DRENMISE-818714 format. One record per atom (N, C-alpha, C): residue number from 1; residue in three letters; atom name; z, y, x. Coordinates in steps of 0.001 Angstrom, whole numbers. Each point is the difference from the previous one (the first is absolute). Layout:
% residues N
(NUM Ala CA (Z Y X))
...
//
This chain:
% residues 155
(1 Met N (183468 107993 74137))
(1 Met CA (624 -339 -1263))
(1 Met C (849 -1264 136))
(2 Trp N (-555 -1053 658))
(2 Trp CA (757 -1249 124))
(2 Trp C (1229 188 865))
(3 Arg N (-104 941 940))
(3 Arg CA (1138 257 869))
(3 Arg C (1183 477 -825))
(4 Asp N (-259 881 -974))
(4 Asp CA (1081 493 -850))
(4 Asp C (609 -1131 -812))
(5 Val N (-848 -884 -488))
(5 Val CA (499 -1130 -787))
(5 Val C (836 -918 876))
(6 Ala N (-462 -266 1217))
(6 Ala CA (753 -872 905))
(6 Ala C (1338 628 347))
(7 Asn N (11 1303 257))
(7 Asn CA (1266 672 310))
(7 Asn C (930 -26 -1202))
(8 Ala N (-545 178 -1193))
(8 Ala CA (843 -34 -1202))
(8 Ala C (598 -1394 -177))
(9 Gly N (-786 -1041 234))
(9 Gly CA (521 -1363 -97))
(9 Gly C (1078 -256 1039))
(10 Met N (-225 507 1199))
(10 Met CA (993 -171 1060))
(10 Met C (1288 742 -364))
(11 Arg N (-152 1213 -526))
(11 Arg CA (1182 768 -391))
(11 Arg C (774 -732 -1084))
(12 Met N (-713 -568 -965))
(12 Met CA (672 -712 -1092))
(12 Met C (749 -1219 543))
(13 Arg N (-596 -729 949))
(13 Arg CA (675 -1162 575))
(13 Arg C (1260 421 754))
(14 Leu N (-132 1077 762))
(14 Leu CA (1167 473 750))
(14 Leu C (1103 479 -940))
(15 Leu N (-393 705 -1065))
(15 Leu CA (1000 442 -973))
(15 Leu C (660 -1197 -681))
(16 Gly N (-788 -1026 -301))
(16 Gly CA (563 -1212 -604))
(16 Gly C (980 -684 937))
(17 Ala N (-370 -99 1273))
(17 Ala CA (904 -623 975))
(17 Ala C (1276 825 152))
(18 Leu N (-143 1319 3))
(18 Leu CA (1176 867 87))
(18 Leu C (882 -169 -1229))
(19 Gly N (-629 -81 -1170))
(19 Gly CA (766 -214 -1235))
(19 Gly C (752 -1316 22))
(20 Leu N (-653 -1059 484))
(20 Leu CA (681 -1296 96))
(20 Leu C (1165 65 983))
(21 Ala N (-213 688 1105))
(21 Ala CA (1084 111 983))
(21 Ala C (1181 763 -587))
(22 Leu N (-295 1063 -746))
(22 Leu CA (1092 761 -616))
(22 Leu C (683 -799 -1108))
(23 Ala N (-797 -747 -755))
(23 Ala CA (586 -793 -1083))
(23 Ala C (870 -1125 557))
(24 Ala N (-357 -493 1169))
(24 Ala CA (761 -1097 590))
(24 Ala C (1199 504 802))
(25 Ser N (209 1299 20))
(25 Ser CA (1144 536 754))
(25 Ser C (1303 -479 -639))
(26 Pro N (1077 -5 750))
(26 Pro CA (1253 -569 -518))
(26 Pro C (705 927 -985))
(27 Ser N (-688 399 -1042))
(27 Ser CA (620 883 -993))
(27 Ser C (1023 -755 -845))
(28 Trp N (-107 -1333 -72))
(28 Trp CA (942 -765 -813))
(28 Trp C (1343 -190 717))
(29 Ala N (84 438 1246))
(29 Ala CA (1246 -170 741))
(29 Ala C (1049 1031 -419))
(30 Gln N (-371 970 -795))
(30 Gln CA (958 1001 -446))
(30 Gln C (884 -582 -1088))
(31 Glu N (1223 509 -66))
(31 Glu CA (934 -479 -1020))
(31 Glu C (-197 792 -1280))
(32 Val N (135 -685 -1118))
(32 Val CA (-84 638 -1312))
(32 Val C (1273 -355 -755))
(33 Phe N (627 1015 -571))
(33 Phe CA (1234 -194 -758))
(33 Phe C (-259 272 -1473))
(34 Arg N (548 -882 -851))
(34 Arg CA (-86 183 -1452))
(34 Arg C (1376 481 -455))
(35 Cys N (10 1213 -535))
(35 Cys CA (1269 603 -413))
(35 Cys C (36 109 -1518))
(36 Thr N (1090 -449 -595))
(36 Thr CA (190 113 -1444))
(36 Thr C (1148 980 -238))
(37 Ala N (-284 1090 -683))
(37 Ala CA (1014 1025 -282))
(37 Ala C (895 -476 -1144))
(38 Ala N (1082 745 -253))
(38 Ala CA (953 -356 -1057))
(38 Ala C (-657 52 -1372))
(39 Asp N (-975 875 -180))
(39 Asp CA (-669 97 -1301))
(39 Asp C (-1121 -1026 -144))
(40 Gly N (-205 -871 997))
(40 Gly CA (-997 -1065 -85))
(40 Gly C (-1343 364 621))
(41 Lys N (-120 1187 528))
(41 Lys CA (-1256 444 611))
(41 Lys C (-181 -711 1345))
(42 Val N (-1210 -575 208))
(42 Val CA (-293 -754 1218))
(42 Val C (-933 825 877))
(43 Thr N (352 94 1284))
(43 Thr CA (-862 691 965))
(43 Thr C (-165 -884 1225))
(44 Tyr N (-1146 148 644))
(44 Tyr CA (-292 -703 1250))
(44 Tyr C (-112 1047 1093))
(45 Gln N (662 -228 1136))
(45 Gln CA (-20 983 1073))
(45 Gln C (180 -686 1344))
(46 Gln N (-277 763 1075))
(46 Gln CA (106 -553 1350))
(46 Gln C (1399 170 580))
(47 Ser N (745 936 -520))
(47 Ser CA (1363 213 506))
(47 Ser C (991 -773 -872))
(48 Pro N (1166 -337 548))
(48 Pro CA (992 -736 -794))
(48 Pro C (434 804 -1228))
(49 Cys N (451 -715 -1017))
(49 Cys CA (394 631 -1261))
(49 Cys C (1317 771 168))
(50 Pro N (223 1018 -831))
(50 Pro CA (1299 684 9))
(50 Pro C (1107 -980 -410))
(51 Lys N (1231 340 328))
(51 Lys CA (1136 -893 -268))
(51 Lys C (196 -258 -1491))
(52 Thr N (-405 943 -858))
(52 Thr CA (227 -164 -1440))
(52 Thr C (-1000 -947 -632))
(53 Asp N (-1133 -247 656))
(53 Asp CA (-1043 -862 -574))
(53 Asp C (161 -1428 500))
(54 Glu N (-525 -910 -799))
(54 Glu CA (-18 -1403 407))
(54 Glu C (-1209 -191 908))
(55 Ala N (185 -550 1175))
(55 Ala CA (-1078 -146 976))
(55 Ala C (-396 -1457 140))
(56 Arg N (-1293 -198 185))
(56 Arg CA (-508 -1338 250))
(56 Arg C (-1206 143 926))
(57 Lys N (-9 -721 1070))
(57 Lys CA (-1111 72 937))
(57 Lys C (-1158 -833 -542))
(58 Val N (-1203 575 40))
(58 Val CA (-1193 -678 -514))
(58 Val C (-605 -824 1123))
(59 Asp N (-357 -1240 -322))
(59 Asp CA (-615 -888 980))
(59 Asp C (-1455 424 193))
(60 Thr N (-351 432 1201))
(60 Thr CA (-1364 461 282))
(60 Thr C (-711 -898 998))
(61 Thr N (437 -1224 123))
(61 Thr CA (-681 -909 922))
(61 Thr C (-1379 -308 -559))
(62 Pro N (-961 -259 868))
(62 Pro CA (-1355 -269 -477))
(62 Pro C (-40 -1227 -910))
(63 Ala N (-888 40 -965))
(63 Ala CA (-145 -1121 -923))
(63 Ala C (-557 -1224 717))
(64 Asn N (-680 227 1091))
(64 Asn CA (-566 -1090 773))
(64 Asn C (1132 -691 754))
(65 Ser N (314 -1215 -379))
(65 Ser CA (1143 -693 599))
(65 Ser C (-279 -458 1428))
(66 Asp N (-1273 -208 331))
(66 Asp CA (-313 -449 1354))
(66 Asp C (-456 1178 867))
(67 Tyr N (626 1143 -192))
(67 Tyr CA (-308 1204 770))
(67 Tyr C (371 -211 1461))
(68 Asp N (-954 297 871))
(68 Asp CA (214 -183 1426))
(68 Asp C (-369 1302 715))
(69 Pro N (969 737 521))
(69 Pro CA (-305 1266 680))
(69 Pro C (-926 -188 1198))
(70 Ala N (130 -1104 705))
(70 Ala CA (-867 -239 1158))
(70 Ala C (-1452 -162 -449))
(71 Gln N (-187 -708 -1117))
(71 Gln CA (-1355 -173 -520))
(71 Gln C (-566 1349 -434))
(72 Arg N (845 832 -607))
(72 Arg CA (-439 1333 -420))
(72 Arg C (-467 804 1213))
(73 Glu N (766 -62 1074))
(73 Glu CA (-370 726 1215))
(73 Glu C (-1308 -533 577))
(74 Arg N (-161 -1334 -25))
(74 Arg CA (-1255 -588 491))
(74 Arg C (-1179 490 -839))
(75 Leu N (183 31 -1325))
(75 Leu CA (-1078 459 -876))
(75 Leu C (-312 1477 234))
(76 Leu N (1030 820 157))
(76 Leu CA (-233 1416 277))
(76 Leu C (-723 191 1326))
(77 Lys N (417 -778 1015))
(77 Lys CA (-653 100 1301))
(77 Lys C (-1461 -453 -103))
(78 Ala N (-239 -1087 -746))
(78 Ala CA (-1375 -480 -179))
(78 Ala C (-832 1051 -732))
(79 Gly N (597 652 -993))
(79 Gly CA (-718 1057 -718))
(79 Gly C (-319 1176 903))
(80 Asp N (955 378 848))
(80 Asp CA (-247 1091 945))
(80 Asp C (-1111 -368 975))
(81 Glu N (40 -1243 500))
(81 Glu CA (-1040 -441 929))
(81 Glu C (-1361 -24 -685))
(82 Ala N (-32 -460 -1243))
(82 Ala CA (-1269 -15 -739))
(82 Ala C (-498 1426 -209))
(83 Gly N (910 917 -303))
(83 Gly CA (-396 1399 -158))
(83 Gly C (-567 576 1283))
(84 Lys N (620 -340 1128))
(84 Lys CA (-500 487 1285))
(84 Lys C (-1370 -590 304))
(85 Arg N (-171 -1299 -290))
(85 Arg CA (-1315 -625 216))
(85 Arg C (-1048 654 -888))
(86 Leu N (380 300 -1236))
(86 Leu CA (-929 642 -928))
(86 Leu C (-376 1394 491))
(87 Glu N (985 747 494))
(87 Glu CA (-289 1330 540))
(87 Glu C (-899 -99 1225))
(88 Ala N (267 -970 878))
(88 Ala CA (-827 -175 1195))
(88 Ala C (-1424 -381 -389))
(89 Arg N (-122 -859 -986))
(89 Arg CA (-1332 -406 -461))
(89 Arg C (-747 1187 -592))
(90 Ala N (699 818 -794))
(90 Ala CA (-636 1180 -588))
(90 Ala C (-423 979 1092))
(91 Ala N (842 168 1018))
(91 Ala CA (-350 900 1099))
(91 Ala C (-1214 -532 761))
(92 Ala N (-48 -1318 221))
(92 Ala CA (-1145 -595 697))
(92 Ala C (-1275 155 -826))
(93 Glu N (99 -206 -1300))
(93 Glu CA (-1174 158 -862))
(93 Glu C (-470 1454 -15))
(94 Glu N (932 934 -10))
(94 Glu CA (-354 1420 22))
(94 Glu C (-691 353 1318))
(95 Ala N (524 -507 1117))
(95 Ala CA (-624 256 1302))
(95 Ala C (-1398 -616 48))
(96 Asp N (-151 -1194 -544))
(96 Asp CA (-1306 -659 -33))
(96 Asp C (-977 781 -873))
(97 Arg N (482 502 -1130))
(97 Arg CA (-856 787 -886))
(97 Arg C (-462 1274 702))
(98 Lys N (928 667 707))
(98 Lys CA (-375 1217 727))
(98 Lys C (-1015 -319 1089))
(99 Arg N (212 -1116 704))
(99 Arg CA (-930 -386 1062))
(99 Arg C (-1394 -263 -566))
(100 Arg N (-65 -715 -1123))
(100 Arg CA (-1301 -270 -628))
(100 Arg C (-659 1290 -474))
(101 Glu N (781 914 -552))
(101 Glu CA (-535 1282 -474))
(101 Glu C (-573 804 1170))
(102 Glu N (732 50 1116))
(102 Glu CA (-496 716 1179))
(102 Glu C (-1272 -651 533))
(103 Gln N (-48 -1330 22))
(103 Gln CA (-1193 -707 468))
(103 Gln C (-1186 300 -914))
(104 Arg N (241 16 -1307))
(104 Arg CA (-1079 301 -945))
(104 Arg C (-513 1424 212))
(105 Glu N (907 958 224))
(105 Glu CA (-421 1381 239))
(105 Glu C (-802 108 1296))
(106 Arg N (417 -719 1059))
(106 Arg CA (-759 20 1257))
(106 Arg C (-1389 -596 -210))
(107 Asp N (-96 -1102 -746))
(107 Asp CA (-1303 -614 -270))
(107 Asp C (-902 948 -785))
(108 Glu N (560 668 -1002))
(108 Glu CA (-796 951 -783))
(108 Glu C (-476 1157 874))
(109 Gln N (850 486 898))
(109 Gln CA (-383 1096 896))
(109 Gln C (-1127 -448 922))
(110 Arg N (106 -1220 557))
(110 Arg CA (-1073 -527 850))
(110 Arg C (-1309 -115 -780))
(111 Glu N (93 -447 -1245))
(111 Glu CA (-1196 -135 -833))
(111 Glu C (-632 1368 -256))
(112 Arg N (819 1014 -289))
(112 Arg CA (-534 1353 -230))
(112 Arg C (-663 542 1268))
(113 Glu N (630 -222 1149))
(113 Glu CA (-579 473 1258))
(113 Glu C (-1319 -703 293))
(114 Ala N (-59 -1305 -223))
(114 Ala CA (-1240 -747 234))
(114 Ala C (-1100 488 -938))
(115 Arg N (335 251 -1250))
(115 Arg CA (-977 506 -962))
(115 Arg C (-505 1383 426))
(116 Ala N (911 855 482))
(116 Ala CA (-402 1341 439))
(116 Ala C (-914 -88 1221))
(117 Arg N (299 -896 957))
(117 Arg CA (-872 -173 1174))
(117 Arg C (-1382 -484 -421))
(118 Glu N (-35 -936 -927))
(118 Glu CA (-1280 -547 -467))
(118 Glu C (-828 1080 -690))
(119 Glu N (650 808 -821))
(119 Glu CA (-725 1060 -707))
(119 Glu C (-476 1079 965))
(120 Ala N (767 281 1045))
(120 Ala CA (-400 1017 971))
(120 Ala C (-1157 -495 866))
(121 Arg N (-106 -1288 219))
(121 Arg CA (-1041 -559 855))
(121 Arg C (-1349 -47 -718))
(122 Glu N (-24 -307 -1271))
(122 Glu CA (-1256 -127 -735))
(122 Glu C (-339 1314 -692))
(123 Pro N (-1277 441 96))
(123 Pro CA (-388 1223 -717))
(123 Pro C (-11 -270 -1507))
(124 Gln N (226 1039 -736))
(124 Gln CA (23 -121 -1452))
(124 Gln C (-1352 458 -549))
(125 Tyr N (-583 -811 -823))
(125 Tyr CA (-1267 341 -625))
(125 Tyr C (227 173 -1488))
(126 Ile N (-581 1064 -505))
(126 Ile CA (79 240 -1441))
(126 Ile C (-1426 -85 -524))
(127 Tyr N (-288 -945 -837))
(127 Tyr CA (-1335 -210 -532))
(127 Tyr C (-180 846 -1248))
(128 Ala N (-1064 815 11))
(128 Ala CA (-279 849 -1155))
(128 Ala C (-1375 -306 -584))
(129 Gly N (-611 -1064 403))
(129 Gly CA (-1327 -346 -503))
(129 Gly C (-1080 518 946))
(130 Pro N (-1250 -424 -197))
(130 Pro CA (-1080 452 886))
(130 Pro C (-269 1499 -214))
(131 Pro N (-522 689 1023))
(131 Pro CA (-279 1430 -173))
(131 Pro C (-1137 216 -986))
(132 Gly N (132 987 -835))
(132 Gly CA (-1039 341 -960))
(132 Gly C (-211 -1064 -1056))
(133 Trp N (950 -710 -315))
(133 Trp CA (-148 -1075 -975))
(133 Trp C (-175 585 -1384))
(134 Arg N (-985 -558 -731))
(134 Arg CA (-228 398 -1382))
(134 Arg C (-131 -1253 -839))
(135 Pro N (374 110 -1234))
(135 Pro CA (-152 -1183 -847))
(135 Pro C (-1477 -343 -173))
(136 Pro N (-329 -1255 -229))
(136 Pro CA (-1399 -419 -104))
(136 Pro C (-660 391 -1323))
(137 Tyr N (666 670 -863))
(137 Tyr CA (-569 409 -1288))
(137 Tyr C (307 1475 -198))
(138 Pro N (-803 666 -811))
(138 Pro CA (255 1433 -211))
(138 Pro C (1246 195 -857))
(139 Pro N (678 1123 154))
(139 Pro CA (1179 235 -824))
(139 Pro C (-397 144 -1462))
(140 Pro N (855 -327 -900))
(140 Pro CA (-349 110 -1417))
(140 Pro C (-147 1461 -410))
(141 Gly N (-852 225 -976))
(141 Gly CA (-228 1354 -510))
(141 Gly C (1106 391 -969))
(142 Pro N (-198 1133 -681))
(142 Pro CA (1018 429 -954))
(142 Pro C (34 -932 -1204))
(143 Arg N (1104 -28 -667))
(143 Arg CA (139 -858 -1178))
(143 Arg C (-836 570 -1146))
(144 Pro N (-595 -865 -762))
(144 Pro CA (-787 504 -1141))
(144 Pro C (927 568 -1073))
(145 Gln N (-437 1082 -616))
(145 Gln CA (752 656 -1065))
(145 Gln C (-743 -215 -1316))
(146 Pro N (694 -76 -1118))
(146 Pro CA (-706 -164 -1279))
(146 Pro C (-751 1287 -356))
(147 Arg N (-1144 -183 -647))
(147 Arg CA (-794 1165 -420))
(147 Arg C (626 604 -1249))
(148 Pro N (-33 1324 -115))
(148 Pro CA (579 608 -1201))
(148 Pro C (-808 -350 -1244))
(149 Val N (694 -251 -1076))
(149 Val CA (-657 -327 -1276))
(149 Val C (-310 1325 -709))
(150 Pro N (-1267 212 -437))
(150 Pro CA (-321 1267 -687))
(150 Pro C (718 78 -1346))
(151 Leu N (407 1205 -365))
(151 Leu CA (666 231 -1273))
(151 Leu C (-1016 -64 -1138))
(152 Pro N (379 -521 -1119))
(152 Pro CA (-964 -35 -1125))
(152 Pro C (-254 1425 -518))
(153 Ser N (-1217 290 -233))
(153 Ser CA (-338 1331 -528))
(153 Ser C (-150 -113 -1510))
(154 Gly N (1008 302 -679))
(154 Gly CA (-23 -131 -1453))
(154 Gly C (245 1332 -665))
(155 Arg N (-890 945 76))
(155 Arg CA (183 1274 -650))
(155 Arg C (-255 -66 -1412))
//
């Protein structure tokens, strides 16, 4: 049961790390154009506006003014390394758990074999009491019954 819980926790961590990696991808590097049509309708699109529309490029630079791509790469690399260490640790714990389980099964098998040898070596006695044993008192007689009450003779 705990193994399933540990695997579920590991899966959730890996999914979270994958989500962070995808969220940190350079999706903001794409250009976005704001197009205003002649009737005043505004649309946002990735391709340049038609010649009839008024075009304005939307600023998509990150809000973080001290954005450092090198730092981002270092953080991603550190996250990947941490994920690998976590996977290695989980694999080591799983191998250790399997080793302990196998050792426990071997110990139980040795115990069963030792118990079987011990039982085979000693004769089994079944005690049923001394031969011809009788209780020290006589068995009780029949239960007393009430005597019938005579009917009144009232002729």
